[in-house]
PASEBA-1860 file (N, C-alpha, C; in nm, 3 decimals):
! residues 202
1> MDFIMQNW> 0.083/-0.121/0.000/0.000/0.000/0.000/0.086/0.126/0.000 ~ 0.189/0.124/0.085/0.281/0.238/0.088/0.351/0.257/-0.046 ~ 0.384/0.145/-0.111/0.452/0.151/-0.240/0.362/0.217/-0.345 ~ 0.235/0.179/-0.344/0.138/0.238/-0.437/0.121/0.387/-0.410 ~ 0.115/0.420/-0.281/0.098/0.559/-0.244/0.219/0.642/-0.289 ~ 0.338/0.589/-0.272/0.459/0.657/-0.315/0.461/0.680/-0.466 ~ 0.415/0.578/-0.539/0.408/0.591/-0.684/0.312/0.702/-0.726 ~ 0.199/0.709/-0.659/0.100/0.813/-0.691/0.154/0.953/-0.658
9> VTILIVII> 0.225/0.959/-0.547/0.285/1.087/-0.508/0.389/1.130/-0.612 ~ 0.471/1.033/-0.656/0.573/1.062/-0.758/0.509/1.107/-0.888 ~ 0.405/1.034/-0.929/0.334/1.070/-1.052/0.273/1.209/-1.041 ~ 0.215/1.240/-0.925/0.153/1.369/-0.903/0.258/1.481/-0.911 ~ 0.373/1.457/-0.849/0.481/1.556/-0.852/0.528/1.580/-0.995 ~ 0.543/1.470/-1.071/0.586/1.482/-1.210/0.485/1.562/-1.291 ~ 0.356/1.535/-1.270/0.251/1.607/-1.341/0.254/1.756/-1.308 ~ 0.274/1.786/-1.179/0.280/1.926/-1.136/0.398/1.998/-1.199
17> VITWIVSI> 0.515/1.932/-1.201/0.635/1.992/-1.258/0.617/2.015/-1.408 ~ 0.563/1.916/-1.478/0.541/1.929/-1.623/0.442/2.042/-1.652 ~ 0.335/2.047/-1.574/0.235/2.152/-1.592/0.296/2.290/-1.570 ~ 0.382/2.300/-1.468/0.449/2.427/-1.436/0.542/2.470/-1.549 ~ 0.620/2.374/-1.605/0.711/2.405/-1.715/0.633/2.445/-1.840 ~ 0.524/2.374/-1.866/0.440/2.406/-1.982/0.382/2.546/-1.967 ~ 0.345/2.582/-1.844/0.288/2.716/-1.822/0.392/2.824/-1.849 ~ 0.518/2.799/-1.815/0.626/2.894/-1.844/0.641/2.909/-1.995
25> YNKLISYK> 0.641/2.797/-2.066/0.655/2.801/-2.212/0.539/2.877/-2.275 ~ 0.418/2.847/-2.231/0.301/2.913/-2.288/0.302/3.064/-2.263 ~ 0.353/3.104/-2.146/0.358/3.246/-2.115/0.464/3.315/-2.199 ~ 0.577/3.248/-2.223/0.679/3.304/-2.311/0.623/3.325/-2.452 ~ 0.550/3.226/-2.499/0.487/3.237/-2.631/0.388/3.353/-2.633 ~ 0.309/3.364/-2.526/0.207/3.470/-2.518/0.272/3.608/-2.519 ~ 0.378/3.627/-2.440/0.444/3.757/-2.433/0.513/3.792/-2.565 ~ 0.570/3.690/-2.631/0.633/3.714/-2.760/0.528/3.755/-2.864
33> TQYQNGFE> 0.416/3.685/-2.864/0.308/3.718/-2.957/0.256/3.859/-2.933 ~ 0.251/3.900/-2.806/0.202/4.033/-2.773/0.292/4.142/-2.830 ~ 0.425/4.127/-2.813/0.510/4.235/-2.867/0.518/4.229/-3.020 ~ 0.501/4.110/-3.077/0.496/4.101/-3.224/0.372/4.172/-3.277 ~ 0.260/4.153/-3.209/0.137/4.224/-3.247/0.153/4.374/-3.226 ~ 0.228/4.410/-3.121/0.255/4.550/-3.095/0.332/4.613/-3.209 ~ 0.427/4.539/-3.265/0.503/4.594/-3.378/0.416/4.608/-3.501 ~ 0.319/4.521/-3.518/0.229/4.532/-3.633/0.156/4.667/-3.632
41> QISVQLKR> 0.123/4.715/-3.511/0.056/4.845/-3.500/0.150/4.957/-3.545 ~ 0.280/4.945/-3.511/0.378/5.043/-3.558/0.388/5.038/-3.709 ~ 0.395/4.917/-3.763/0.412/4.898/-3.906/0.298/4.962/-3.985 ~ 0.175/4.943/-3.938/0.059/5.001/-4.005/0.071/5.152/-4.013 ~ 0.110/5.214/-3.902/0.119/5.359/-3.899/0.240/5.411/-3.976 ~ 0.351/5.337/-3.973/0.468/5.377/-4.052/0.434/5.378/-4.201 ~ 0.363/5.277/-4.246/0.327/5.269/-4.387/0.228/5.380/-4.425 ~ 0.140/5.412/-4.333/0.047/5.522/-4.360/0.125/5.653/-4.372
49> RLDLIGNL> 0.223/5.673/-4.284/0.304/5.794/-4.291/0.381/5.800/-4.422 ~ 0.437/5.686/-4.465/0.512/5.683/-4.590/0.422/5.713/-4.710 ~ 0.299/5.666/-4.704/0.202/5.699/-4.809/0.176/5.851/-4.813 ~ 0.163/5.908/-4.695/0.140/6.053/-4.687/0.259/6.132/-4.741 ~ 0.380/6.085/-4.709/0.500/6.152/-4.762/0.505/6.140/-4.914 ~ 0.463/6.024/-4.966/0.456/6.007/-5.111/0.359/6.105/-5.172 ~ 0.245/6.126/-5.107/0.148/6.224/-5.156/0.204/6.365/-5.147 ~ 0.282/6.389/-5.040/0.344/6.520/-5.023/0.440/6.551/-5.138
57> VDAAKKYM> 0.520/6.453/-5.175/0.615/6.470/-5.285/0.541/6.491/-5.416 ~ 0.436/6.413/-5.438/0.358/6.427/-5.561/0.298/6.567/-5.573 ~ 0.248/6.617/-5.461/0.190/6.751/-5.462/0.297/6.857/-5.487 ~ 0.416/6.833/-5.433/0.524/6.932/-5.446/0.582/6.937/-5.586 ~ 0.574/6.828/-5.660/0.633/6.822/-5.793/0.581/6.931/-5.886 ~ 0.454/6.966/-5.867/0.392/7.066/-5.954/0.454/7.204/-5.933 ~ 0.506/7.225/-5.814/0.563/7.356/-5.781/0.716/7.355/-5.784 ~ 0.774/7.243/-5.740/0.920/7.235/-5.723/0.985/7.162/-5.840
65> EHEKETLM> 0.960/7.212/-5.960/1.012/7.148/-6.081/1.165/7.148/-6.087 ~ 1.226/7.244/-6.021/1.373/7.257/-6.028/1.441/7.197/-5.904 ~ 1.365/7.124/-5.826/1.420/7.064/-5.703/1.419/6.911/-5.712 ~ 1.454/6.860/-5.830/1.448/6.715/-5.852/1.539/6.638/-5.756 ~ 1.656/6.694/-5.729/1.751/6.626/-5.640/1.693/6.611/-5.499 ~ 1.629/6.717/-5.452/1.568/6.714/-5.319/1.453/6.614/-5.313 ~ 1.369/6.616/-5.415/1.256/6.524/-5.420/1.303/6.379/-5.432 ~ 1.409/6.358/-5.510/1.463/6.223/-5.526/1.520/6.171/-5.395
73> AVTQARSG> 1.584/6.259/-5.318/1.640/6.219/-5.189/1.531/6.171/-5.094 ~ 1.418/6.242/-5.093/1.305/6.202/-5.009/1.248/6.069/-5.056 ~ 1.233/6.055/-5.187/1.178/5.931/-5.244/1.265/5.811/-5.211 ~ 1.396/5.827/-5.224/1.488/5.716/-5.194/1.489/5.681/-5.046 ~ 1.489/5.784/-4.962/1.488/5.759/-4.817/1.356/5.695/-4.775 ~ 1.247/5.738/-4.838/1.116/5.679/-4.811/1.115/5.532/-4.848 ~ 1.174/5.499/-4.964/1.182/5.360/-5.008/1.267/5.277/-4.912 ~ 1.376/5.337/-4.862/1.462/5.266/-4.768/1.391/5.233/-4.639
81> LLNATQIA> 1.313/5.327/-4.588/1.239/5.301/-4.464/1.128/5.198/-4.485 ~ 1.066/5.200/-4.603/0.964/5.101/-4.634/1.025/4.961/-4.635 ~ 1.141/4.946/-4.700/1.208/4.816/-4.704/1.248/4.770/-4.564 ~ 1.299/4.863/-4.484/1.339/4.829/-4.347/1.219/4.786/-4.264 ~ 1.107/4.851/-4.285/0.984/4.815/-4.213/0.938/4.674/-4.250 ~ 0.945/4.643/-4.378/0.903/4.510/-4.425/0.994/4.400/-4.370 ~ 1.124/4.430/-4.360/1.218/4.333/-4.302/1.187/4.312/-4.154 ~ 1.161/4.421/-4.083/1.133/4.413/-3.940/1.002/4.339/-3.913
89> EKNPGDAS> 0.908/4.350/-4.006/0.780/4.279/-3.991/0.799/4.128/-3.984 ~ 0.901/4.078/-4.053/0.926/3.935/-4.057/0.989/3.883/-3.928 ~ 1.054/3.973/-3.854/1.119/3.931/-3.730/1.119/4.046/-3.629 ~ 1.001/4.082/-3.578/0.994/4.192/-3.481/1.080/4.162/-3.358 ~ 1.150/4.263/-3.311/1.233/4.245/-3.193/1.375/4.207/-3.223 ~ 1.404/4.168/-3.348/1.540/4.131/-3.385/1.629/4.255/-3.382 ~ 1.745/4.243/-3.318/1.833/4.358/-3.298/1.878/4.419/-3.430 ~ 1.915/4.336/-3.526/1.961/4.385/-3.655/1.849/4.457/-3.730
97> AMATLASS> 1.730/4.398/-3.729/1.616/4.458/-3.799/1.577/4.591/-3.736 ~ 1.580/4.599/-3.603/1.545/4.723/-3.536/1.650/4.832/-3.563 ~ 1.778/4.792/-3.568/1.885/4.888/-3.596/1.873/4.943/-3.738 ~ 1.842/4.855/-3.833/1.824/4.898/-3.972/1.706/4.993/-3.985 ~ 1.599/4.962/-3.913/1.481/5.048/-3.914/1.515/5.186/-3.857 ~ 1.593/5.186/-3.750/1.631/5.313/-3.687/1.719/5.397/-3.780 ~ 1.816/5.334/-3.846/1.904/5.409/-3.936/1.828/5.460/-4.058 ~ 1.731/5.383/-4.104/1.649/5.427/-4.217/1.562/5.546/-4.178
105> QVALESAM> 1.518/5.545/-4.053/1.440/5.658/-4.001/1.525/5.785/-4.002 ~ 1.651/5.774/-3.962/1.741/5.890/-3.959/1.763/5.943/-4.101 ~ 1.778/5.852/-4.197/1.799/5.893/-4.337/1.677/5.970/-4.389 ~ 1.558/5.921/-4.356/1.437/5.990/-4.401/1.423/6.125/-4.332 ~ 1.457/6.129/-4.206/1.450/6.255/-4.133/1.541/6.359/-4.196 ~ 1.662/6.317/-4.236/1.756/6.408/-4.300/1.702/6.458/-4.434 ~ 1.646/6.366/-4.513/1.591/6.403/-4.644/1.474/6.499/-4.630 ~ 1.389/6.472/-4.530/1.274/6.560/-4.507/1.320/6.697/-4.460
113> GGFNLKME> 1.430/6.702/-4.386/1.483/6.831/-4.344/1.522/6.917/-4.462 ~ 1.589/6.857/-4.562/1.625/6.928/-4.684/1.503/6.971/-4.762 ~ 1.402/6.883/-4.765/1.278/6.914/-4.835/1.209/7.036/-4.771 ~ 1.208/7.039/-4.638/1.140/7.147/-4.567/1.208/7.282/-4.593 ~ 1.340/7.281/-4.603/1.413/7.404/-4.632/1.376/7.458/-4.771 ~ 1.366/7.367/-4.866/1.329/7.409/-5.002/1.186/7.460/-5.007 ~ 1.100/7.403/-4.923/0.960/7.444/-4.921/0.943/7.590/-4.887 ~ 1.038/7.646/-4.813/1.030/7.787/-4.774/1.028/7.880/-4.896
121> DYPELKAS> 1.082/7.831/-5.006/1.089/7.912/-5.128/0.961/7.904/-5.211 ~ 0.862/7.826/-5.163/0.740/7.806/-5.241/0.617/7.833/-5.153 ~ 0.590/7.959/-5.124/0.477/7.995/-5.035/0.341/7.948/-5.088 ~ 0.325/7.943/-5.218/0.196/7.897/-5.273/0.174/7.750/-5.241 ~ 0.282/7.672/-5.246/0.273/7.529/-5.213/0.238/7.512/-5.065 ~ 0.304/7.586/-4.979/0.279/7.578/-4.836/0.135/7.613/-4.801 ~ 0.079/7.708/-4.876/-0.055/7.757/-4.845/-0.165/7.678/-4.914 ~ -0.130/7.581/-4.998/-0.232/7.507/-5.073/-0.316/7.421/-4.980
129> ENMMQLSE> -0.442/7.403/-5.017/-0.535/7.326/-4.936/-0.489/7.181/-4.922 ~ -0.436/7.125/-5.030/-0.389/6.987/-5.028/-0.278/6.967/-4.925 ~ -0.182/7.061/-4.922/-0.071/7.050/-4.829/-0.116/7.069/-4.685 ~ -0.213/7.156/-4.665/-0.268/7.177/-4.532/-0.332/7.048/-4.479 ~ -0.406/6.980/-4.567/-0.473/6.856/-4.528/-0.371/6.747/-4.499 ~ -0.268/6.738/-4.584/-0.163/6.638/-4.563/-0.092/6.661/-4.430 ~ -0.067/6.786/-4.398/-0.001/6.820/-4.272/-0.084/6.774/-4.153 ~ -0.213/6.795/-4.161/-0.302/6.755/-4.052/-0.304/6.604/-4.035
137> EMTTTENR> -0.311/6.533/-4.146/-0.313/6.387/-4.142/-0.181/6.331/-4.088 ~ -0.071/6.395/-4.125/0.059/6.349/-4.079/0.077/6.372/-3.929 ~ 0.022/6.481/-3.879/0.027/6.508/-3.736/-0.045/6.398/-3.658 ~ -0.162/6.361/-3.706/-0.239/6.254/-3.643/-0.163/6.122/-3.648 ~ -0.103/6.094/-3.763/-0.028/5.969/-3.780/0.093/5.963/-3.689 ~ 0.163/6.075/-3.674/0.280/6.079/-3.586/0.241/6.047/-3.442 ~ 0.127/6.099/-3.399/0.080/6.070/-3.264/0.049/5.921/-3.247 ~ -0.007/5.861/-3.349/-0.037/5.718/-3.345/0.090/5.634/-3.342
145> IAAARQGY> 0.190/5.677/-3.420/0.318/5.606/-3.421/0.383/5.612/-3.284 ~ 0.381/5.729/-3.224/0.442/5.746/-3.092/0.376/5.654/-2.989 ~ 0.243/5.648/-2.993/0.170/5.564/-2.898/0.199/5.416/-2.924 ~ 0.200/5.376/-3.052/0.225/5.236/-3.088/0.367/5.194/-3.051 ~ 0.462/5.284/-3.070/0.601/5.253/-3.038/0.620/5.235/-2.888 ~ 0.554/5.322/-2.810/0.562/5.309/-2.665/0.500/5.178/-2.619 ~ 0.385/5.143/-2.679/0.320/5.017/-2.645/0.406/4.897/-2.677 ~ 0.469/4.900/-2.794/0.558/4.791/-2.835/0.676/4.777/-2.739
153> NDLVQKFN> 0.740/4.889/-2.706/0.856/4.885/-2.617/0.818/4.834/-2.478 ~ 0.700/4.869/-2.432/0.653/4.819/-2.302/0.636/4.667/-2.305 ~ 0.582/4.615/-2.415/0.562/4.471/-2.428/0.695/4.397/-2.441 ~ 0.792/4.457/-2.509/0.926/4.399/-2.520/0.989/4.389/-2.382 ~ 0.976/4.494/-2.304/1.033/4.493/-2.169/0.966/4.386/-2.083 ~ 0.837/4.373/-2.097/0.762/4.272/-2.023/0.812/4.131/-2.057 ~ 0.833/4.105/-2.185/0.884/3.975/-2.230/1.023/3.950/-2.176 ~ 1.113/4.048/-2.192/1.252/4.031/-2.149/1.263/4.010/-1.998
161> EYKKSFPN> 1.186/4.084/-1.922/1.190/4.070/-1.777/1.139/3.933/-1.734 ~ 1.033/3.886/-1.798/0.977/3.756/-1.760/1.074/3.644/-1.789 ~ 1.135/3.644/-1.908/1.222/3.534/-1.945/1.352/3.532/-1.866 ~ 1.392/3.648/-1.811/1.517/3.654/-1.736/1.498/3.636/-1.585 ~ 1.371/3.630/-1.542/1.345/3.610/-1.400/1.366/3.462/-1.365 ~ 1.399/3.437/-1.239/1.419/3.299/-1.195/1.286/3.242/-1.145 ~ 1.254/3.117/-1.180/1.336/3.017/-1.251/1.315/3.014/-1.402 ~ 1.241/3.111/-1.457/1.210/3.110/-1.600/1.335/3.111/-1.685
169> VVFSGMFG> 1.440/3.180/-1.637/1.564/3.190/-1.713/1.626/3.052/-1.738 ~ 1.599/2.957/-1.651/1.652/2.822/-1.667/1.595/2.755/-1.792 ~ 1.470/2.789/-1.823/1.401/2.721/-1.934/1.394/2.806/-2.061 ~ 1.407/2.937/-2.050/1.389/3.022/-2.167/1.489/2.989/-2.278 ~ 1.615/2.963/-2.240/1.715/2.926/-2.340/1.683/2.791/-2.403 ~ 1.638/2.697/-2.322/1.603/2.563/-2.372/1.488/2.570/-2.471 ~ 1.397/2.664/-2.450/1.279/2.677/-2.536/1.304/2.768/-2.656 ~ 1.427/2.820/-2.669/1.459/2.906/-2.783/1.430/3.053/-2.762
177> FGVDAQNL> 1.423/3.095/-2.637/1.396/3.235/-2.606/1.515/3.301/-2.537 ~ 1.636/3.255/-2.568/1.754/3.305/-2.501/1.791/3.448/-2.537 ~ 1.759/3.490/-2.659/1.797/3.624/-2.707/1.689/3.725/-2.668 ~ 1.732/3.838/-2.612/1.637/3.944/-2.576/1.573/4.004/-2.700 ~ 1.448/4.044/-2.688/1.383/4.123/-2.792/1.435/4.266/-2.782 ~ 1.442/4.334/-2.896/1.501/4.468/-2.900/1.393/4.576/-2.908 ~ 1.409/4.679/-2.827/1.320/4.795/-2.836/1.338/4.865/-2.971 ~ 1.241/4.947/-3.007/1.253/5.032/-3.125/1.285/5.173/-3.077
185> EFSESIEQ> 1.409/5.213/-3.094/1.454/5.345/-3.049/1.512/5.422/-3.167 ~ 1.497/5.553/-3.163/1.552/5.640/-3.265/1.639/5.746/-3.199 ~ 1.733/5.802/-3.277/1.817/5.909/-3.224/1.733/6.029/-3.186 ~ 1.626/6.049/-3.259/1.526/6.149/-3.225/1.392/6.075/-3.222 ~ 1.300/6.122/-3.139/1.172/6.055/-3.130/1.103/6.057/-3.265 ~ 1.039/5.947/-3.299/0.980/5.931/-3.432/0.872/6.035/-3.459 ~ 0.805/6.080/-3.353/0.699/6.178/-3.373/0.753/6.314/-3.414 ~ 0.886/6.335/-3.404/0.944/6.462/-3.444/0.984/6.465/-3.591
193> LNEAPKDL> 0.968/6.354/-3.661/1.013/6.346/-3.800/0.956/6.458/-3.885 ~ 0.827/6.484/-3.869/0.764/6.586/-3.952/0.733/6.713/-3.874 ~ 0.812/6.738/-3.772/0.790/6.860/-3.695/0.809/6.983/-3.783 ~ 0.911/6.979/-3.869/0.935/7.093/-3.958/0.820/7.114/-4.056 ~ 0.770/7.007/-4.121/0.656/7.028/-4.210/0.536/7.087/-4.139 ~ 0.513/7.045/-4.011/0.400/7.099/-3.939/0.418/7.248/-3.914 ~ 0.541/7.288/-3.883/0.567/7.430/-3.860/0.542/7.514/-3.985 ~ 0.565/7.452/-4.102/0.550/7.526/-4.226/0.407/7.574/-4.248
201> FK> 0.314/7.505/-4.187/0.174/7.536/-4.217/0.110/7.624/-4.110 ~ 0.190/7.673/-4.017/0.136/7.760/-3.914/0.106/7.898/-3.972
END
C-alpha cells in the first residue's frame, strides 16, 4: 500500500512539474506574440506615414520642378524606410532589424529636413489646401506612431523581464527564447520626423 501511495505521489509531482514548465513556455509564447502584435501596429502607422510623404512629394512636384535632387532624396529615403519596415515585420524584436529600421528613419529625417528648407521658397505650395490637409493627417499619424512605439517597447520589456526572471531563465534558453527582444529606439523621437513640415503650415 505504501509503495502504491509513493508511486502516486511521484506521478503527481511529475505532473505538477510538467504543468508548471508548460505554463512557463506558454507564457513566453504569449508575451512574444504580444510584442509582435505591438510591432504590427507600428508597421501600419509607418506605412500610412510613408504613403502621406509620397502624396506630399507628388503635390510638391507641380511647384518644385527645379528641385528634382531634393525630391529624389526624399523618395529614396522613403523607399529605404519602407524596405526596413518590411524586413522588421518578418522578425519583430530582432536587434539587426530594429537597428536597420532606426538608421532608415534617420535617413528619411535628414531628407525631409532638406525638403522642408526648399519648401520655404514656395509659399503657394505651403498655403495650398492639399498640403494643409496632408499636414493635418501626418500630425495625427505621428501621434499614433508614438503611442504604438511606446506600447511595443513596453511589451518587449515585459517579455525580457519575464524570461530573465528565476526560474524562468533556466528554461527560456532551452525553449529558444535566449535572445532578448530589441526595443525600437531612434536618435530622435519618431513623432518629431515631420515637426518641420507641421511648422510650415502655421
